[in-house]
MIPAMAR-591289 format. One line per 10 residues: for each residue x, y, z of N, C-alpha, C, O. Coordinates in steps of 0.2 Angstrom, whole numbers. Each point is the difference from the previous one (the first is absolute). Layout:
X/Y/Z/X/Y/Z/X/Y/Z/X/Y/Z | ...
//
This chain:
-290/-225/-66/7/0/-3/1/-5/-5/3/1/-5 | -5/-7/7/0/-6/-4/-4/1/-7/3/-2/-5 | -8/5/6/-5/1/-6/4/5/-5/0/-1/-6 | 3/6/9/4/5/-5/5/-4/-3/1/1/-6 | 3/-5/10/6/-3/-4/-2/-5/-5/3/-1/-5 | -9/-2/6/-3/-5/-4/-2/4/-7/1/-3/-5 | -4/9/6/-2/4/-6/6/2/-4/0/0/-6 | 6/2/10/6/2/-4/3/-6/-4/2/1/-5 | -2/-7/8/2/-6/-3/-4/-1/-6/3/-2/-6 | -10/2/6/-4/-1/-5/1/5/-6/0/-2/-6
1/8/8/2/6/-5/6/-2/-4/1/1/-6 | 4/-3/10/7/-2/-3/-1/-6/-4/3/0/-6 | -7/-5/7/-1/-5/-4/-3/2/-6/1/-3/-6 | -6/7/6/-4/3/-6/5/3/-5/0/-1/-6 | 5/5/9/5/4/-4/5/-5/-3/1/1/-6 | 1/-6/10/4/-5/-3/-3/-4/-6/3/-2/-4 | -10/1/6/-4/-3/-5/-1/3/-7/0/-2/-5 | 0/9/6/0/4/-6/6/0/-4/0/0/-6 | 6/-1/9/6/0/-3/0/-7/-4/2/0/-5 | -4/-5/9/0/-7/-4/-5/0/-6/1/-3/-5
-7/7/6/-4/1/-6/3/3/-6/-1/-2/-5 | 5/7/7/4/3/-6/4/-5/-4/0/0/-6 | 4/-4/10/4/-5/-3/-3/-5/-4/2/-2/-5 | -8/0/8/-5/-4/-4/-2/3/-7/0/-4/-5 | -2/10/6/-2/3/-7/5/1/-5/-1/-2/-6 | 7/4/9/6/0/-5/2/-7/-3/1/-1/-6 | -2/-4/10/2/-7/-2/-5/-3/-4/1/-6/-3 | -7/9/3/-6/-4/-4/1/-1/-7/-3/-4/-3 | 8/8/0/1/-1/-7/6/-5/-1/5/3/-2 | -6/-9/3/5/-5/0/0/-5/-6/4/-4/0
-9/5/-4/-1/-5/-5/2/2/-7/-1/-4/-5 | 3/10/4/2/2/-7/7/-2/-1/4/-3/3 | -1/5/-9/6/-2/-3/4/7/-2/-4/4/-3 | 10/-4/5/4/6/-3/1/-1/-7/1/-5/-3 | -1/11/-1/2/0/-7/7/-3/-1/4/1/4 | -4/-5/-9/7/-3/-2/4/5/-3/-2/3/-5 | 8/-2/7/4/5/-2/4/-2/-7/2/-6/0 | -2/10/-5/3/-3/-6/8/-1/0/3/3/5 | -1/-7/-9/7/-1/-1/4/6/-2/-3/4/-3 | 9/-3/5/4/6/-1/6/-2/-3/3/-5/1
0/9/-6/6/-1/-3/6/2/5/6/-3/-1 | -6/8/5/5/2/4/1/-5/6/-5/-2/4 | 11/0/-2/2/-4/6/3/5/5/6/2/-1 | -9/-1/6/3/4/5/5/-4/4/0/-6/0 | 5/9/3/5/-3/3/-1/-1/8/-2/5/3 | 2/-11/-1/-2/-1/7/6/-2/4/4/-4/-2 | -4/6/8/4/-2/6/-4/-5/4/-4/3/4 | 5/-9/-4/-4/-5/4/4/0/7/5/-3/0 | -8/5/5/3/0/7/-3/-5/4/-6/-1/1 | 11/-3/2/-2/-6/4/4/1/7/6/1/0
-10/-1/6/3/1/6/-1/-6/4/-5/-3/1 | 11/0/2/0/-7/2/4/0/7/5/3/0 | -8/-6/5/4/-2/6/0/-7/1/-5/-3/2 | 10/0/-3/1/-8/1/-5/-3/-4/-4/-4/3 | 4/4/-9/-5/-3/-5/3/-4/-5/-2/-1/-5 | 7/-3/7/4/-4/-4/-4/-6/-3/1/-2/-5 | -6/0/9/-5/-5/-2/-5/1/-5/-2/-4/-4 | 0/11/3/-5/1/-4/2/5/-6/-4/1/-5 | 9/3/6/2/5/-5/1/-2/-7/-1/3/-5 | 4/-9/5/2/-3/-7/-6/-1/-4/0/1/-6
-6/-3/9/-6/-1/-4/-3/7/-3/-2/0/-6 | 3/5/10/-2/7/-2/4/2/-6/-2/2/-5 | 9/-3/6/5/3/-5/-1/-4/-7/0/2/-5 | -2/-9/6/-1/-4/-6/-6/3/-4/-1/0/-6 | -5/2/10/-6/2/-3/1/7/-4/-3/2/-4 | 8/2/7/2/6/-3/4/-1/-6/-1/4/-5 | 5/-9/5/4/-1/-6/-4/-2/-6/1/1/-6 | -7/-4/8/-5/-3/-5/-5/5/-2/-5/-2/-4 | 6/9/5/-5/5/-2/0/0/-7/5/0/-4 | -12/1/1/-1/1/-7/1/8/-1/-5/4/-2
11/-2/3/2/7/-1/8/0/-2/3/-4/2 | -1/9/-6/7/0/-2/4/0/6/0/4/4 | 5/-8/-5/5/-1/6/4/6/1/3/1/5 | -2/3/-10/4/6/0/-4/6/3/3/6/0 | -9/-7/1/-5/6/3/-1/-1/7/-4/4/3 | 7/-9/0/-1/0/8/7/-3/3/3/-4/-3 | -2/6/9/5/-3/4/-3/-1/7/-4/3/2 | 7/-9/1/-2/-2/7/5/2/5/6/-2/-1 | -8/6/6/4/2/5/-2/-4/7/-6/1/2 | 10/-4/1/-2/-3/6/4/3/6/6/1/0
-10/1/5/4/3/6/-1/-6/5/-5/-2/3 | 11/-1/-1/1/-5/5/0/4/7/6/3/1 | -11/-2/2/-1/4/6/2/-3/7/-4/-4/3 | 11/5/-1/2/-3/6/-1/-8/0/-2/-3/5 | 4/0/-10/-1/-7/-1/6/-4/4/6/2/0 | -8/-8/2/5/-4/3/0/-7/-3/4/-4/2 | -7/4/-8/0/-6/-4/3/1/-7/3/5/-1 | -5/-9/-4/3/1/-6/-4/3/-5/0/-1/-6 | -5/5/8/-4/4/-4/4/4/-6/-2/-1/-5 | 7/5/7/4/4/-4/3/-5/-6/0/2/-6
3/-7/8/3/-5/-4/-5/-3/-5/2/0/-6 | -8/-2/8/-5/-2/-4/-2/5/-5/-1/-2/-6 | 0/8/8/-2/5/-5/5/2/-5/-1/1/-6 | 8/-1/8/5/1/-5/0/-5/-5/1/1/-6 | -1/-7/8/0/-6/-4/-6/0/-5/1/-3/-6 | -6/6/8/-6/1/-5/1/6/-4/-5/1/-5 | 10/3/5/1/5/-4/-3/7/2/0/5/-4 | -2/-5/10/-3/6/3/6/5/2/5/-2/2 | -6/9/-3/4/5/3/-1/0/8/-5/2/2 | 10/-5/1/-1/-1/8/4/5/4/6/1/-1
-10/2/6/4/5/4/-2/-3/7/-5/-3/1 | 10/4/4/-1/-3/7/-1/6/5/5/4/0 | -10/-4/4/-1/5/5/2/-3/7/-3/-5/2 | 7/8/1/2/-2/7/0/5/5/4/2/4 | -10/1/-4/-1/6/4/-4/-1/7/-4/-5/0 | 7/8/5/-4/-1/6/-6/5/1/-1/4/-5 | -3/-5/10/-5/5/1/-7/-3/-3/-1/-6/1 | -2/10/-5/-7/-1/-2/0/-7/-5/5/-1/-4 | -10/-3/6/0/-6/-4/-6/0/-5/-5/5/1 | 4/-9/-5/-6/-1/-4/1/3/-7/5/3/-2
-10/-4/-3/1/1/-7/0/8/-1/3/2/-4 | -7/2/8/0/7/0/7/3/1/2/4/-4 | 2/-7/9/7/3/1/4/-2/-6/5/3/-2 | -6/-10/-1/4/-2/-5/-1/4/-6/5/2/-4 | -11/0/2/-2/4/-5/3/7/0/3/3/-4 | -3/0/10/3/7/1/8/-1/-1/3/5/-3 | 0/-10/5/7/-1/-1/2/-1/-7/5/3/-3 | -9/-7/0/2/-2/-7/-1/6/-5/5/2/-4 | -10/2/5/-1/6/-4/6/6/2/1/4/-4 | 1/-4/10/5/4/2/7/-2/-3/4/5/-1
-3/-11/1/7/-3/-2/0/-2/-7/6/0/-3 | -11/-2/0/0/-4/-6/-6/3/-5/-3/-4/-3 | 2/10/3/-6/3/-4/1/-3/-7/5/1/-3 | -10/-4/1/0/-4/-7/-1/5/-6/-5/0/-3 | 10/4/2/-1/5/-5/0/-3/-7/3/-5/-1 | -6/8/-4/0/-3/-7/-6/-4/-1/0/-3/-6 | -4/2/11/-6/-4/-1/-6/4/0/0/6/3 | -6/-8/-6/-6/4/0/-4/-2/6/-3/5/2 | 3/-11/0/-4/-2/6/3/-5/4/4/-4/-2 | -7/3/8/2/-6/4/-6/-5/1/-5/3/1
7/-9/0/-5/-5/2/3/-3/7/6/-2/0 | -10/1/5/2/-2/6/-3/-7/1/-6/-1/0 | 10/-4/2/-2/-7/2/3/-2/7/5/3/2 | -8/-7/2/3/-4/5/3/-6/-2/-2/-2/-5 | 7/0/8/4/-6/-2/-4/-6/0/2/-5/-4 | -7/4/7/-4/-6/0/-5/0/-5/-4/-5/-1 | 3/10/-4/-5/0/-5/3/-4/-6/6/-2/-1 | -11/0/-3/1/-2/-7/-4/4/-5/-6/2/2 | 8/-1/-8/-4/5/-4/-2/-3/-7/4/-4/-3 | -10/6/1/-2/-2/-7/4/3/-5/2/5/1
-1/-9/-7/5/3/-5/-2/6/-3/4/3/-3 | -11/-1/4/-2/6/-4/-1/6/5/-2/5/-2 | 5/-6/8/0/6/5/3/6/-3/-4/5/0 | 10/-5/-2/3/6/-2/-3/3/-6/-1/6/-1 | -1/-10/-4/-4/3/-6/-6/3/3/-2/5/-3 | -2/-8/8/-6/4/2/2/6/3/-4/5/-1 | 9/-4/5/2/6/3/2/5/-5/0/6/1 | 4/-8/-6/2/4/-6/-6/3/-3/0/6/-2 | -6/-9/1/-6/3/-2/-3/5/4/-3/5/-2 | 4/-6/9/-3/5/5/4/6/-1/-3/5/0
10/-5/-1/4/6/-1/-2/3/-6/-1/6/0 | 0/-10/-5/-2/3/-7/-7/4/1/-1/5/-4 | -3/-8/8/-7/3/1/0/7/4/-5/3/1 | 11/-2/2/1/6/4/-1/-1/8/0/5/3 | 0/-12/-1/-1/-1/7/7/-1/3/4/-4/-2 | -2/9/6/7/0/3/1/-5/6/6/-2/1 | -12/-1/1/1/-5/6/-6/-5/-2/-5/2/-2 | 7/-8/3/-5/-6/-1/2/-5/5/5/-2/1 | -11/-2/1/1/-6/4/-2/-6/-4/-5/1/-3 | 8/-6/4/-2/-6/-4/-5/-4/4/-3/2/5
1/-8/-8/-5/-5/2/4/-5/4/4/-4/-2 | -6/4/9/4/-4/5/-4/-7/1/-6/0/2 | 10/-5/-3/-3/-7/2/4/-3/5/6/2/1 | -9/-6/3/4/-4/5/4/-5/-3/-2/-4/-4 | 9/3/6/4/-5/-3/-1/-6/3/1/-6/-4 | -3/5/10/-1/-6/4/-6/-1/4/0/-1/6 | -6/2/-10/-6/0/4/-2/-7/3/-3/0/5 | 6/-5/-7/-2/-7/3/5/-2/5/-1/-5/3 | 6/10/-1/5/-2/5/-3/-1/7/2/-4/4 | -7/8/-3/-4/0/7/-6/4/-1/-1/4/-5
-3/-4/10/-7/4/-1/2/7/1/-4/4/-3 | 9/-2/7/2/7/0/2/3/-6/-2/5/-2 | 7/-9/-2/2/2/-6/-6/1/-5/0/4/-4 | -5/-9/4/-6/1/-4/-4/6/2/-3/3/-5 | 2/-2/11/-4/6/2/3/6/-2/-3/5/-2 | 10/-4/3/4/5/-3/-1/1/-7/-1/6/-3 | 1/-11/-1/-1/0/-7/-7/3/-2/-1/4/-4 | -4/-6/8/-7/2/-1/0/8/1/-3/4/-3 | 7/-2/8/0/7/2/3/4/-6/-3/5/-2 | 8/-7/-1/3/4/-5/-4/0/-7/-1/5/-3
-3/-11/2/-4/0/-5/-6/5/1/-3/3/-4 | 0/-3/10/-5/5/2/2/7/0/-4/4/-3 | 10/-3/4/3/7/0/0/3/-8/-3/5/-1 | 5/-10/-3/0/2/-7/-7/1/-3/-2/5/-3 | -3/-10/5/-6/0/-3/-5/6/3/-4/3/-3 | 5/-2/10/-5/4/3/3/7/3/-4/4/2 | 10/-3/-3/3/6/2/3/3/-6/-1/6/-2 | 6/-9/-2/4/3/-5/-5/1/-6/0/5/-3 | -3/-11/0/-4/0/-6/-5/5/0/-1/4/-4 | -3/-3/10/-6/5/0/3/7/-1/-3/4/-3
9/-3/6/3/7/0/2/1/-7/-1/6/-3 | 4/-11/0/3/1/-7/-6/2/-5/0/4/-4 | -6/-8/5/-6/1/-4/-3/7/1/-3/2/-4 | 4/0/10/-3/7/2/5/6/-1/-1/5/1 | 7/-7/-4/5/5/-2/3/3/7/2/6/0 | -2/-10/5/4/2/6/6/-4/0/1/-6/-2 | 4/9/5/7/-3/1/-1/-6/5/-3/0/5 | 7/-6/-6/1/-5/5/3/3/6/5/4/-1 | -7/-6/7/2/3/6/7/-3/3/2/2/5 | 0/-8/-8/6/-3/2/3/-4/-5/-3/-4/-3
10/4/2/3/-4/-5/2/-7/3/2/-4/-4 | -4/3/10/1/-7/3/7/-2/1/0/-6/2 | 5/10/-2/6/-2/2/4/-4/-5/7/0/1 | -10/-3/-6/4/-4/-5/-4/0/-6/-6/1/0 | 9/-3/-6/-3/0/-6/-3/6/-2/-6/0/-3 | 10/6/4/-3/6/-3/6/4/-4/5/-2/1 | -8/7/-5/5/3/-4/-1/8/1/-6/2/2 | 11/2/-2/0/7/0/5/3/-4/6/-2/-1 | -8/7/-3/5/4/-4/5/4/5/-2/2/5 | 8/-2/-7/5/3/4/-1/8/1/2/2/5
-6/1/-9/-1/7/0/-5/1/6/0/6/3 | -4/-11/0/-4/1/5/4/1/7/-2/4/4 | 8/-7/-4/4/1/6/4/7/0/1/3/5 | 0/0/-11/4/6/0/7/-1/2/3/-6/0 | 1/11/2/7/0/1/1/-3/7/6/-2/1 | -11/2/4/2/-3/6/0/-7/1/2/-3/5 | -5/-1/-10/0/-7/1/-6/-2/4/-5/3/1 | 6/-9/2/-5/-3/4/0/2/7/6/0/3 | -11/3/-1/0/3/7/-6/-2/4/-6/3/-1 | 6/-9/5/-5/-2/4/3/-1/7/6/-2/1
-11/2/4/3/-1/7/-5/-4/4/2/-2/6 | -8/0/-8/-5/-4/4/2/-7/-1/4/-2/-4 | -9/-2/8/1/-7/-1/-3/-3/-6/0/-6/-1 | -4/10/-3/-3/-2/-6/2/5/-6/-3/4/-2 | 10/-6/0/3/4/-5/-5/0/-7/1/5/-3 | -4/-10/2/-4/0/-6/-6/4/0/-1/4/-5 | -3/-4/10/-5/5/1/2/7/0/-3/4/-3 | 8/-3/7/3/7/1/2/3/-7/-2/5/-2 | 5/-9/-2/2/2/-7/-6/1/-4/0/5/-4 | -5/-9/4/-6/1/-4/-4/6/2/-2/4/-4
2/-3/11/-4/6/2/4/7/-2/-3/5/-2 | 10/-5/3/4/5/-2/-1/2/-8/-1/5/-2 | 0/-11/-2/-1/1/-7/-7/3/-2/0/5/-4 | -5/-7/8/-7/2/-1/0/7/2/-3/5/-4 | 6/-3/9/0/7/3/3/5/-5/-1/6/-1 | 6/-9/-3/4/4/-5/-3/0/-6/2/4/-5 | -8/-7/4/-4/0/-6/1/-5/-5/-2/0/-6 | 5/-6/8/2/-5/-4/-6/-5/0/-4/-1/6 | 2/-3/-11/-5/-5/0/3/-7/0/5/-1/-3 | -8/-3/8/3/-7/1/-5/-4/-4/-5/-1/2
8/-2/-7/-5/-5/-4/1/-7/2/4/-2/4 | -9/-2/-6/0/-7/1/1/-4/-7/-3/2/-5 | 8/-6/5/2/-4/-6/-2/-7/1/4/-4/3 | -10/2/-5/-2/-7/2/3/-5/-4/0/-6/1 | 4/8/-7/3/-5/-4/8/0/2/3/-4/-3 | -1/7/9/6/0/2/0/-5/6/-1/2/6 | 1/-8/-7/-1/-6/5/7/-2/4/5/-1/-4 | -6/1/10/6/-3/4/-3/-4/6/-5/1/2 | 10/-5/1/-2/-5/5/4/2/6/6/1/-1 | -9/-1/7/3/3/6/0/-6/5/-6/-2/2
11/0/2/0/-5/5/-4/3/6/1/6/2 | -6/-10/1/-4/2/6/3/-3/6/3/-6/0 | -4/9/6/2/-3/6/-3/-7/1/-6/-1/-2 | 10/-3/5/-3/-7/1/-4/-1/7/-4/-4/0 | 6/8/5/-3/-1/7/-4/6/1/1/6/-2 | -6/-7/7/-4/6/2/4/5/4/-1/6/-1 | 6/-8/5/4/5/3/4/4/-4/1/6/1 | 2/-9/-7/4/4/-5/-5/5/-3/2/6/-1 | -8/-8/0/-5/5/-4/-2/5/5/0/6/-2 | -1/-7/8/-1/5/5/5/5/1/-2/6/0
8/-8/0/6/5/1/0/4/-6/1/6/0 | -2/-9/-6/0/4/-6/-5/5/-1/1/6/-1 | -7/-8/3/-6/5/-1/0/5/6/-2/5/-1 | 5/-7/7/1/5/5/4/6/-2/-1/6/1 | 7/-8/-5/4/5/-2/-3/5/-5/1/6/0 | -5/-9/-5/-4/4/-5/-5/5/4/0/5/-2 | -3/-8/7/-5/5/4/4/5/3/-3/6/0 | 8/-7/3/4/5/4/3/5/-6/-1/6/2 | 3/-8/-7/2/4/-6/-6/5/-2/1/6/-1 | -7/-9/0/-5/4/-2/-2/5/5/-2/6/-2
2/-7/9/-1/5/5/5/5/0/-1/6/0 | 8/-8/-1/5/5/-1/-1/5/-6/1/6/1 | -4/-8/-6/-1/4/-6/-6/5/0/0/5/-4 | -4/-6/9/-6/5/1/3/7/1/-3/4/-3 | 7/-4/8/3/7/1/4/3/-5/-1/6/-1 | 5/-10/-3/4/3/-5/-3/1/-7/1/4/-4 | -6/-9/2/-2/0/-6/-7/3/-1/-1/4/-5 | -4/-4/10/-6/3/-1/0/7/-1/-4/3/-5 | 8/1/8/0/7/-1/2/2/-8/-3/4/-3 | 8/-8/1/2/1/-7/-5/-2/-5/-1/3/-5
-3/-8/7/-5/-2/-5/-6/5/0/-3/1/-5 | 1/1/11/-5/5/0/2/7/-3/-4/3/-3 | 10/-2/3/3/6/-4/-1/-1/-7/-2/5/-4 | 3/-11/2/0/-2/-7/-8/0/-2/-1/2/-6 | -3/-4/10/-7/1/-2/-2/7/-1/-4/2/-4 | 7/3/8/-1/7/-1/2/2/-6/-2/6/-3 | 7/-9/0/2/2/-7/-3/-4/-6/2/0/-6 | -8/-3/8/-4/-3/-5/1/-8/-1/-3/-3/-5 | 8/0/9/1/-7/-1/-5/-4/4/2/-2/6 | -8/0/-8/-5/-3/4/2/-7/2/-2/-3/5
6/0/-9/3/-7/2/3/0/6/1/-5/3 | 2/11/-1/4/0/6/-5/-1/6/3/-2/5 | -9/4/-6/-5/0/6/-1/-8/1/0/-2/6 | -1/-2/-11/-1/-7/1/6/-3/3/0/-4/4 | 6/6/-6/6/-2/3/1/1/8/2/-4/4 | -4/11/-2/0/2/7/-5/-5/4/1/-2/5 | -7/1/-8/-5/-4/3/3/-7/1/-2/-4/5 | 5/1/-10/3/-6/0/5/-1/6/0/-5/4 | 5/10/-3/5/-1/5/-3/0/7/4/-2/5 | -9/5/-4/-3/1/7/-4/-7/2/-3/0/5
3/-4/-10/-5/-6/1/2/-5/6/-4/-2/3 | 11/2/-2/2/-4/6/-2/3/6/-3/-4/5 | 3/10/-4/-3/4/6/-7/-1/1/-3/-1/5 | -1/2/-11/-7/-1/0/-2/-7/2/-5/-1/4 | 9/-4/-7/-2/-6/2/1/-2/7/-3/-4/3 | 9/6/0/2/-1/7/-5/4/4/-2/-3/5 | 0/9/-6/-5/3/4/-7/-3/0/-4/-1/5 | 2/-2/-11/-6/-4/-1/0/-6/5/-5/-1/3 | 10/-3/-3/1/-5/4/0/1/7/-4/-3/4 | 7/9/-2/0/2/7/-6/2/2/-3/-1/6
-1/5/-10/-7/3/2/-5/-6/1/-4/0/4 | 5/-5/-9/-4/-6/1/1/-3/7/-5/-2/3 | 11/1/-1/1/-4/6/-3/5/6/-3/-3/5 | 5/9/-5/-3/5/5/-7/0/0/-3/0/6 | 0/0/-12/-8/0/0/-3/-6/4/-5/0/3 | 9/-6/-4/-2/-6/3/0/0/8/-4/-1/3 | 10/4/-1/1/1/7/-5/5/3/-3/-1/5 | 2/6/-9/-5/5/3/-7/-3/0/-4/2/4 | 2/-6/-9/-6/-3/0/-1/-4/6/-6/0/3 | 11/-4/-1/-1/-4/6/0/4/6/-4/-1/4
7/7/-4/0/4/6/-7/4/0/-2/2/6 | -2/-2/-11/-6/4/0/-6/-5/1/-6/2/1 | 8/-9/0/-5/-4/2/-2/-6/-5/-4/-4/2 | 7/4/-7/-1/-5/-5/3/-7/3/6/1/2 | -9/-6/-2/2/-6/3/6/-3/-4/0/1/-6 | 4/-4/10/6/-3/-3/-2/-6/-5/4/-1/-5 | -9/-3/6/-2/-5/-4/-2/3/-7/1/-2/-5 | -5/8/5/-2/3/-6/6/3/-4/0/-1/-6 | 4/3/10/6/3/-3/5/-5/-4/2/0/-5 | -1/-6/9/3/-5/-3/-3/-3/-6/3/-2/-5
-10/1/5/-4/-2/-6/1/4/-6/1/-2/-5 | -1/9/7/1/5/-6/7/-1/-3/1/1/-6 | 4/-1/11/7/-1/-3/1/-7/-4/3/0/-5 | -6/-5/7/0/-6/-3/-3/0/-7/3/-2/-5 | -9/5/5/-4/1/-6/4/4/-5/0/-2/-6 | 2/8/8/4/4/-5/6/-3/-2/2/1/-6 | 2/-5/10/6/-3/-2/-1/-5/-5/4/-1/-5 | -10/-3/6/-1/-5/-5/-2/3/-7/2/-3/-5 | -6/8/5/-2/3/-6/6/3/-3/1/0/-6 | 3/4/10/6/3/-3/5/-5/-3/3/1/-6
-2/-7/9/4/-5/-2/-2/-3/-7/3/0/-5 | -10/-1/5/-3/-3/-6/1/5/-6/1/-2/-6 | -3/8/7/1/5/-5/7/1/-3/1/0/-6 | 4/0/11/7/1/-3/2/-7/-3/4/1/-5 | -6/-6/7/2/-7/-4/-3/1/-7/3/-2/-4 | -10/4/4/-3/0/-7/4/5/-4/0/-1/-6 | 2/7/9/4/5/-4/6/-3/-2/2/1/-6 | 2/-6/10/6/-3/-3/-2/-5/-6/4/0/-5 | -10/-3/5/-2/-4/-5/-1/4/-6/2/-2/-6 | -5/8/7/-1/5/-6/6/2/-3/1/0/-6
4/2/10/6/2/-3/4/-5/-4/2/1/-5 | -2/-7/8/3/-6/-4/-4/-1/-7/3/-2/-5 | -10/2/5/-3/-1/-6/1/5/-5/1/-1/-6 | -1/8/8/1/5/-4/7/0/-3/0/1/-6 | 5/-3/10/6/0/-3/2/-6/-3/6/-1/-3 | -10/-4/3/1/-7/-4/6/-3/3/4/-2/-4 | -3/1/11/5/-3/3/-2/-6/3/-5/0/3 | 9/-5/-2/-1/-6/4/7/-3/1/4/-1/-4 | -3/-2/10/6/-3/2/-2/-6/5/-5/1/4 | 10/-5/-3/-1/-6/5/-1/4/7/5/4/2
-10/-6/2/0/3/7/-4/6/0/0/4/5 | -3/-2/-11/-4/7/0/-5/0/5/-2/5/3 | -2/-11/-1/-5/0/4/2/3/7/-3/3/4 | 9/-6/-2/3/3/7/1/7/0/-1/3/5 | 4/0/-11/1/7/0/-6/4/0/0/5/4 | -5/-7/-7/-7/3/0/-3/0/7/-2/5/3 | 3/-11/1/-3/-1/6/4/5/5/-3/2/5 | 10/-2/-6/4/4/4/0/8/-1/2/4/4 | -5/-2/-10/0/7/-2/-3/4/4/3/6/2 | -9/-7/1/-3/4/5/4/1/6/0/6/3
3/-11/0/5/0/5/6/5/-1/2/4/4 | 1/-5/-10/5/4/-2/-2/8/0/4/4/2 | -10/-3/-5/-2/7/-1/-2/3/7/2/6/2 | -5/-10/3/-1/2/6/6/2/4/0/4/4 | 5/-8/-5/6/1/4/3/7/-2/3/3/4 | -4/-1/-10/2/6/-2/-4/6/3/3/5/2 | -9/-6/0/-4/4/3/3/1/7/0/6/3 | 2/-11/1/3/0/6/6/4/0/2/4/4 | 2/-5/-9/7/3/-1/-2/8/0/4/4/3 | -9/-2/-7/-1/7/-1/-3/3/7/1/6/1
-3/-10/3/-2/3/7/7/1/4/1/5/3 | 3/-10/-4/6/0/4/4/6/-2/3/3/5 | -2/-2/-11/4/6/-2/-2/7/2/3/5/-1 | -9/-5/3/-3/6/3/4/2/6/1/6/2 | 2/-11/1/3/1/7/7/-2/0/4/3/4 | -2/-7/-8/7/-2/0/3/-1/-7/-3/-4/-4 | 8/7/2/3/0/-7/8/-1/0/3/4/3 | -1/-10/-5/7/-1/0/2/-1/-8/-2/-5/-2 | 5/9/-1/2/0/-7/5/-5/-2/3/0/-6 | 0/-4/11/6/-4/-1/-2/-5/-6/-5/-3/0
10/3/-5/-1/-5/-6/2/-7/2/6/-1/3 | -10/-4/-3/1/-7/1/0/-3/-7/-5/0/-3 | 10/-4/2/1/-3/-7/-4/-6/0/-1/-4/5 | -3/3/-10/-4/-6/-1/4/-5/-5/1/2/-5 | 1/-8/8/4/-4/-4/-4/-3/-6/-5/-1/0 | 9/0/-6/-3/-2/-6/4/-7/-2/6/0/0 | -10/-5/-1/3/-6/-1/-4/-4/-6/2/-6/-1 | -7/9/-2/-3/-3/-5/3/1/-7/-2/5/-3 | 7/-9/2/4/1/-6/-4/-3/-7/2/-5/-2 | -7/9/0/-4/-3/-5/2/4/-7/1/6/0
-1/-9/-5/1/3/-7/-6/3/-2/-5/-1/3 | 5/5/-8/-6/3/-3/-5/-5/-2/-6/1/2 | 8/-6/-5/-4/-6/-2/-4/-3/6/-6/-1/-1 | 10/0/6/-3/-3/6/-5/5/3/-5/-3/3 | 7/9/-2/-5/5/3/-6/0/-4/-6/1/2 | 6/-1/-9/-6/0/-4/-4/-6/1/-6/0/0 | 9/-6/1/-3/-6/1/-4/0/6/-5/-4/1 | 8/8/4/-4/0/7/-7/2/-1/-5/-1/4 | 4/6/-9/-7/3/-1/-4/-4/-5/-6/2/-2 | 8/-8/0/-4/-4/-5/-4/-5/3/-4/-4/-3
//
């Protein structure tokens, strides 16, 4: 019986390994450059949407960077949704010239609920497209012009180039920054170069044409409204482009516990979306949208990763039960852990080198990067058995201007 179970675990690990091999093959084209989109004469009208909950300390820096956009001031407006705030967020936003609305709704929390409410109550008619930011972001002055070129090129949805705003604040913030750089370089860019849609707009720093929503507005219900929106759009036949020249900076969690809670919610949301999104994506594949197949494979990644970790632990236990000595097992675990740690740390160095970034304390971030990634593997095992979609606010306190955020990476 033990032998049969061990064989099943081995087969499962082989299958999850094939899934990983597919992702490696797709990501292997990471050294190219996207074609530079030409300048255009038409200026599309943007509604810049900012969703904030008790962000009085940081929202002023974002709004200042938006006022400094190299884009006609009469071609965009900034809308701030002060979502159940108990501080002066709304007052700061109004003082900065933003069109400010206040949500005081009970029930569902989080940005997904705020997006649903905003489009139901304050649909931004008269605009060509929306751009979404979190209140803790700061934005490069060429961001809107870059997204304007994406629209002119026929791309109805585009995600920007995300940088960590505060990588030197802690090793966790640095490791999170490395992750977002890794996502752009090894997930988004290879797909863009292969003419596949990006599989997630990342929650902030993205643009979409209002025609994508239709008359119903924004409709998401999962813990990951950004991925849900992206998969809905891909299933409907829309292409999600990457705008590497649309640069913005996003504040990263300072503590390991904050990061764990944030990533746990993302994993919970991904599992929620398998049931609702995969059937629609596969139906789209049947209509000839092959990019939808890649998106379907992407969203099952959390479950595949969780099963892989679970099967690995089970295979170790079954190996012990079948007579493999504990000393030999422990030696194997130790050897594989050391090799895995070194490989992931080297990968962190590779990401930093390719992206040409450096900040004070980067060595700590690189040394912690394997631990940060391994903890996500543990999270993916946990969500196979326990999923709590409750939104937990991550406090933002790094009130950096655009110039200060740029200086972090020099």
